[in-house]
N, C-alpha and C positions, 0 to 999 in steps of 0.2 A: 504493499499499500504506500500510497506517495500522497503526503499533503502539500497542497502548494503555499508556499510566501510570495510577499513582494520580493526579499531576496533569493534564496536559495531554499530548496524544496526538501522538507524533513521526510526521510525515508522510515518507515514501519513495519514492523514484521512480528506476528502474533505466533506464539507457539503454545504448547500445552505439556507440561511436567508428568513424569511418571507416575507421580500423587496426585495429577487432576488440576495443580495451580498451574497460573498462565503466566507466561515471560513474554514482555514486549522488548523489543529490541528497536530504538530510534539510531539513526544516523544521518548526517548529512549525504553521505555518500549510499549507494545501495547495499543492504546489509546482507553479510554472507557468514553464518555461524553455523559451528557443529552441534546440531540437536538442542535439545533443552535439558541440559544436566539437573540433578537432585540429589544433595547428600542421602535422601534415603527416600524409596519406592512408597513408603508406606504414608496415608493419609494419617495427619493428627485429626483425632476428634474434638472438637469445638465444642466444649460444653458451657461457654462464655456465657453470661447472662447480666441483665441492669437489675438492679434493685433501687427503687425509687426513695430519695433521702427527703422525708416530709421537713424536715426542720429549713433546708435549704433551697427546697424546691427543685433538685437536679437530681439524673440519673447518676448512679454509681457503678461501673464495671468491673465484672469478677471473672477472672481469667485463671484460674489454678493451674491449668495446664502449661501456663507460659514460666511457671517456678523451673521447667526443664529445659527451657531454651538455651541455644549457645551463647557460654561464658567464657571469654578472653580464651580463644582455642589457643593450640599449640603454636608456638611461631613457624612451624613448616606449613601450618594448614590456614589457609585466609577462605572463609566460605562465602566472599565476595568477590574474590579475584577469580578470573577465567580459569576452567578447568584445563588443567596440564596433564593431568594423569586420570585416566577414565576410571580406573580403578578406586580414586579418591574424588568423586566427583564436589563439585563445589553448587553453587546456585547459579551462574552464569556461564555460558560457552566460550570457548575463543572463537575467536573471528572477527569481523570487521562491523563495529557499529560503535557507538558515542556513548550510549546512554542504555542501561538495563534496570528496568520494572519488573518486578514477581510480586506474587502473593506471599504476603509474609507467611513464613511455615509456623507461627506461634502465634497468632492474631488477637486480639483483643476483642474484635467482631469478625464475623462471617457470614457470607452472602445466604449460608445454608444453617445459620445456628441453630440447635437444638432448644426445646421447651425448655424455657424457664422454671425452676423450682418454685413453689409458692413458699411465701415470707409473709411477716408480719404487715410490711407494706407492698404496694404493688411491685410487681417485676413484670422484666419482658425481654423475649431472647435477645441476644448482641448482633442481632441482625446489621449489617454494614461490611465496608471492606478495608482492608490493611494492608498496604502495599508497599516495599522496599523500594527506593530510587538508588541504584548506584550509578554516581556521578561519572565515574572514569574507570577503566580498567586497570590505571596505574594506583596503585596502592598506596605509593609513596607522598602524593600530592595534597591537596585541600580543594576546596569549592573557590576559593579567594585565590588558589594560585592558578587555576585554570584560565585559557585564553579566553578572552571576551566572547569570542566564537563559541566556543564550548560552552560558556556560560547561556549563552544565548539558544542553545541545542537543549538545555537543560530546561531553562523557563519553559520552550516550546512544547516539550515531553509532559512537563506538568500542565501545562494548557490543553494539551490534549485528555490527559485523564480527568480535568477537572469537564470537559464537555461528555467524555464518556459515561463518567461514573457519575458527573451531576444529571444525566439524562435518564437514569433509573429513575422510576416512581418511589422508590424506597429509600432514597439517599437526599436527604435535605441540606447538608454542609459537607463541602471537600477541602479540607485544610493539609497542605503538605507543610511540612516541618522536618526540621532538622537538631539533633541533639549532638555537641560535638566536645569531645574530653571525658576523661574518666573524672574529672569535679564533676558533672553532671550525668553520670550512673554510666557512660558509655562502654559497651563492652565488644564492639568490631571496631577497629579503627581503620579499616579502609573507607575512604571518602563516602559517603550515602547518608542520604536523607529518609524520611517515611513521607506516607500518606495515607490520611486517615478518613473514610466517607462515613459520616455520622447518619442515623435515620433521624436524626433530631439537629436542633441549631444548637451547638453547646454552651455553655452558659458564658465565658468569656466572650464569645463574639455577640452572645444576643444582648448581652450589657452596651459592647460598644456599637452594636447596629441602633440599639434602641436610642443611644444618645444621637447617633448622627438621623436617624429618623424623626428625633424632636427639634433638631437643627434644620432639617431640609423642608419640614412642616412648617417652621417659623420663617424663615428665611427663602426658600426655595431655591436654594442651592446646598454644596455639600459642607460638612463641618470640615472635614479633612482638608479638601480644597482651600478652603480660608485660613485653615492654619499653616497651611504651606505657602500661601500667597505672605502670611504675615511673616514668617519664618524667614522666607527670601529678603523681606524688606528689613528684617533686623540683621541678618546675616552673622551672628555672635556664634551659632552653632549650627551652620553649614558645612557639611562633611560633602557633597558633590552637588555641584547646580549644573545640571544639563540643559539641552534644549527642550528635552521630552520628561525628565526626570529627575528627581532630588534624593538625598541621602542625607538625615541631619540627627543631630542629637535634640528630642523635644523639648520642651521648655519644662514640661511635666514630667523627667524623666524620674522612673523608679527605681532603676537600676544606674550607678556608675557606668559610664560608658553606653548606657543603654539608646540603639539608633533605630530609626526608622527608613525605609527605602519606600518609592511611591513614584507612579507616573503624574506629571502634575496635572494629566487630564483625569477628570473622574470615571477613568476605567471602572468596572465594575469586578472584573476577574482577568487573571492571565488570556484568558481567551477570547478577552475582548480587546486586546491590545494591538495596534497596529506594529509590524516588523520592524519601523523604527522607532517606537516607544519600546517595544520589547528590549530593543539591543540597547538603548540607555538605560535601562532598569539595567540590565545586565551590567552594564560599566557603572553604575552607583552602589550594585552588590557588590561587585569586586573591590571598588575604592573603599567601600566600609570594611570588607573583610580584611583587605590586605594592612588596613592602617590598624586594626584589630591588632594581627600579629606583627607588626612593625612597631606597636606601643612599646613593649619592653622585648622585644626582640627574640620573641616567643611564642607557640600557638597560644592563642587565646579562646580559653574552652567559651560555650556559649549555647543558647537555646534560639531558633530561628523559626519563627512562626507565620504563615502566610494567610493574611485575611482577605477572604473575597466574599463576593455576595452570596447567599445561600441560593440552594436548586432546588428550593419547597415549592417551585410553582408560581409564587410569588412574585410580584415586582418591588424591584428594591431599587428607586433612584438615590436612596442616600447612600449605597454601597460605594467605597472608593477602594481598591486594591491599595493594599501595603503589606510591607513586610516588617515585622518587629524583631528585633535582636536583643535578647539578654546577656550580657557576658557573666561569666560566674565570676570574676574577682572585681573589687572595688579599689585597689592598689597591688603592687607587686606581692604575691605571697600571702596575700589576705583574701578570702572568699567571703562573698555577701551569704551570708544565712538566713534564712525565712525563721525567724523567732517567734514570740509571744504577739508583738504588735503587729506583726505582718498577716500569721495567720490565727490568731485569736481574733483580733478584730479589724484586718482586712485594711490596717492603713500601715503604709510604707515609711520607712522612717530612712532616710539618705545623709549622709555623714558630709555629703561635697554639693556644689551646685553644678547644675548641668552644664553652665557657661564654662566652668573650671575646667570639666570632662572633655568639652568641646574642644577647648583649645588646647587641650594636650593630644586629640586625635589630630586635629588640623594640622598640627606641628609636623606629625611625620608623614613624610612625604612618597608617593607612590608610584608607578608606573605602570599605567594601563597596558603599556606594548602598541599603543597607537597612537601616539603623539601627541595627546591631551594636555592643552595649555591649563596653568592655574585660572583661566577665563573658565572654562566649564567645570574642572574641577579644584574643590579646594584643598591645597596641600598637594595636588598630583603634580609629576613633572614628566 
């Protein structure tokens, strides 16, 4: 299958693993690969389910089978690297492709989740989709270190997943994300992200969308678009200011070095981006991630989450695609822990100001490999 864009075509090939899971390969060149390997031919029996939390008004997922998922595999076996020895298959094949996506072998949600057990509060099957997104075949790199062209492929692949999964009647929200570093619990260090397709709009997204909907109702324009305009006018927290996309430390940042990346136009999802917009989002994302790693000259652990319009069949004119990045460290060697105020009260306490942390990141010079000047990228070279 070929998906046409205004720039270069994206090639896509769908395969089925021996255990029934899907494997999708993407590339700018025609995809050629050796089969659809799997570490095991056995299906995982997903007994995952949701239980309703009546005091918080939200669903909690229970997936006990995940206790046995892969944890820090031996150095000579990387389950996300291309299969080199058929006797020791990994999750992805050897071949010519840029990005691989496959259904998680130990999912929190499953398209065929079994019935939920009865409990004191309402329960429901954990129907949904959990996918792993392998950014590259190279285990030694990172998302931020990839060329802009390759990051653009990653974003276009995620856009395709949004269209496909969001088109299902049982999916209401598609959320790509990445956990990077042992500090945030990562057990596989090959550069990869994940994608959760929920049967409902998750609480954090629901709160943000609710505030955006209120603003849109009162002003007839987007809240994030208004904030981007304000950040551009202020300038003190900008990390990247391209023609189509921006990256900045928000004035309300809860985490030290928190950064947001977004298209300037209020595009609701990755799938709604024009090719030029998507590429500028790739530039902004690369800029932020390189600045993180250059801050103390070591890989920065972080959680990165894509916020997009729900796929619940309703209109969401308030939605504005953006990426939120939460670095784990607040200063060298000191992690930001969520403690009593954050977990018990929901009130974040920051020991520094967003302007100071933005200045730290602005001072980090990065090279996007495209000759981008300081006019487009703040602190780029």
